[in-house]
C-alpha positions as CSV (number, residue, x, y, z in Angstrom):
1,X,255.0,-71.3,121.1
2,X,252.9,-68.4,122.4
3,X,255.3,-67.0,125.0
4,X,255.7,-63.2,124.8
5,X,258.9,-61.3,124.4
6,X,259.7,-59.0,127.3
7,X,260.5,-55.3,126.7
8,X,264.0,-56.0,127.8
9,X,264.4,-58.9,125.3
10,X,263.1,-56.8,122.4
11,X,265.5,-53.9,123.4
12,X,268.4,-56.3,123.6
13,X,267.6,-57.9,120.3
14,X,267.3,-54.6,118.5
15,X,270.5,-53.2,120.2
16,X,272.4,-56.2,118.9
17,X,270.9,-56.0,115.3
18,X,271.6,-52.3,115.1
19,X,275.0,-52.5,116.7
20,X,274.7,-50.0,119.5
21,X,273.1,-47.2,117.6
22,X,270.6,-45.0,119.4
23,X,267.1,-46.5,118.8
24,X,263.5,-45.4,119.0
25,X,261.4,-48.5,119.4
26,X,257.6,-48.2,119.2
27,X,254.8,-50.8,119.2
28,X,253.2,-51.3,115.8
29,X,251.3,-53.9,113.8
30,X,249.9,-54.5,110.4
31,X,246.5,-56.0,109.6
32,X,245.5,-57.8,106.4
33,X,241.9,-58.7,105.7
34,X,240.9,-61.5,103.3
35,X,237.3,-61.6,102.1
36,X,235.4,-64.6,100.8
37,X,238.0,-67.4,100.6
38,X,236.1,-70.5,99.5
39,X,237.1,-74.1,100.4
40,X,240.0,-74.9,98.1
41,X,240.7,-71.3,97.3
42,X,243.6,-69.0,97.9
43,X,244.0,-65.3,98.3
44,X,247.0,-62.9,98.5
45,X,247.5,-59.5,100.2
46,X,250.5,-57.2,100.3
47,X,251.5,-55.3,103.4
48,X,253.6,-52.2,102.7
49,X,256.1,-51.5,105.6
50,X,256.5,-47.9,106.6
51,X,259.3,-46.0,104.9
52,X,260.4,-44.3,108.1
53,X,261.3,-47.4,110.2
54,X,262.1,-51.0,110.0
55,X,259.5,-53.4,111.3
56,X,260.5,-56.2,113.8
57,X,257.8,-58.8,113.6
58,X,257.3,-60.6,116.9
59,X,254.1,-62.6,116.4
60,X,250.9,-63.3,114.5
61,X,247.3,-63.6,115.4
62,X,244.1,-64.1,113.3
63,X,240.3,-64.0,113.5
64,X,238.0,-65.7,111.1
65,X,234.3,-65.4,110.2
66,X,232.6,-68.3,108.5
67,X,229.7,-68.1,106.1
68,X,227.9,-70.7,108.3
69,X,224.9,-69.5,110.3
70,X,224.9,-69.5,114.0
71,X,228.4,-68.3,114.7
72,X,228.8,-66.2,117.8
73,X,231.7,-64.7,119.8
74,X,231.6,-67.8,122.0
75,X,232.0,-70.2,119.1
76,X,234.9,-68.5,117.2
77,X,236.0,-70.9,114.5
78,X,239.4,-72.5,114.0
79,X,239.9,-71.9,110.2
80,X,241.3,-74.8,108.3
81,X,243.8,-73.0,106.3
82,X,247.5,-72.4,105.6
83,X,249.5,-69.2,105.6
84,X,252.7,-68.2,103.8
85,X,254.5,-64.9,104.4
86,X,257.2,-63.7,102.1
87,X,259.5,-60.7,102.7
88,X,259.8,-58.9,99.4
89,X,262.9,-57.0,100.5
90,X,265.0,-60.2,100.9
91,X,262.6,-62.4,98.8
92,X,262.7,-64.9,101.7
93,X,259.7,-66.9,103.0
94,X,259.3,-66.8,106.8
95,X,258.7,-70.5,106.7
96,X,259.9,-73.1,104.1
97,X,256.3,-73.7,103.0
98,X,252.7,-72.7,103.9
99,X,252.0,-73.5,107.5
100,X,248.7,-74.4,109.1
101,X,247.2,-71.1,110.4
102,X,246.4,-72.5,113.9
103,X,250.0,-73.8,114.3
104,X,251.6,-70.5,113.4
105,X,249.1,-67.9,114.6
106,X,247.0,-67.3,117.8
107,X,243.3,-67.3,117.2
108,X,242.4,-63.8,118.4
109,X,243.9,-64.1,121.9
110,X,247.0,-62.0,121.4
111,X,249.8,-62.8,119.0
112,X,251.6,-66.1,119.1
113,X,255.3,-65.2,119.2
114,X,257.6,-66.2,116.4
115,X,260.4,-68.6,117.3
116,X,262.8,-65.7,116.6
117,X,262.0,-62.0,115.8
118,X,262.1,-61.1,112.1
119,X,263.5,-57.8,110.9
120,X,261.6,-56.4,107.9
121,X,263.3,-53.4,106.3
122,X,261.5,-50.1,106.0
123,X,260.2,-49.4,102.5
124,X,259.7,-53.1,102.0
125,X,256.6,-55.2,101.8
126,X,255.3,-58.6,103.0
127,X,253.2,-60.8,100.8
128,X,250.7,-62.8,102.8
129,X,249.0,-65.7,101.1
130,X,246.3,-67.9,102.7
131,X,244.8,-71.1,101.4
132,X,241.5,-72.5,102.7
133,X,241.9,-76.3,102.7
134,X,238.7,-77.1,104.6
135,X,237.3,-80.6,103.5
136,X,233.7,-79.3,103.3
137,X,232.3,-76.3,101.6
138,X,233.5,-74.0,104.4
139,X,233.8,-70.4,103.1
140,X,235.5,-67.7,105.1
141,X,233.6,-64.4,104.7
142,X,236.5,-62.6,106.5
143,X,239.9,-63.6,107.8
144,X,241.9,-60.9,109.6
145,X,245.6,-61.6,110.1
146,X,247.5,-59.3,112.5
147,X,251.3,-59.0,112.3
148,X,252.4,-57.7,115.7
149,X,255.8,-56.1,116.4
150,X,257.7,-52.9,116.8
151,X,258.9,-50.1,114.6
152,X,262.6,-49.4,115.0
153,X,264.3,-46.1,114.0
154,X,268.1,-46.1,114.3
155,X,270.0,-42.8,114.7
156,X,273.7,-42.0,114.3
157,X,276.6,-44.3,113.6
158,X,277.6,-47.2,115.7
């Protein structure tokens, strides 16, 4: 599912969640970089969400660099890995279990939209865990994961 949400859909979603309050909605994203994840290995990073706004996550993309020689921009790899994202504010996982990275995230061509936007409260954090399950000795020298979305600041009472 890599359709994109329109501005009107994002505004309507936020208006419903924040029950008619005045909103300031601005584009934002968070990047996590994983270094040297060997085949069979896992790594975890934490994303701290800004204290001044909630983050509505709309999609995910990634870019991977392998240790193998000869990799170019034209031969970007499809990493054989899984990702699990947990919202520490609610202690909920975004998926029931780790999901294959290529099924959940777009490989550097813009973010793949989530099936439904996810509200992450300000002053919260996301725990992002990746696992390299490549069958051969395929080491990632770098894996960047980009969480795309919008910051939402709500003003006044509904």
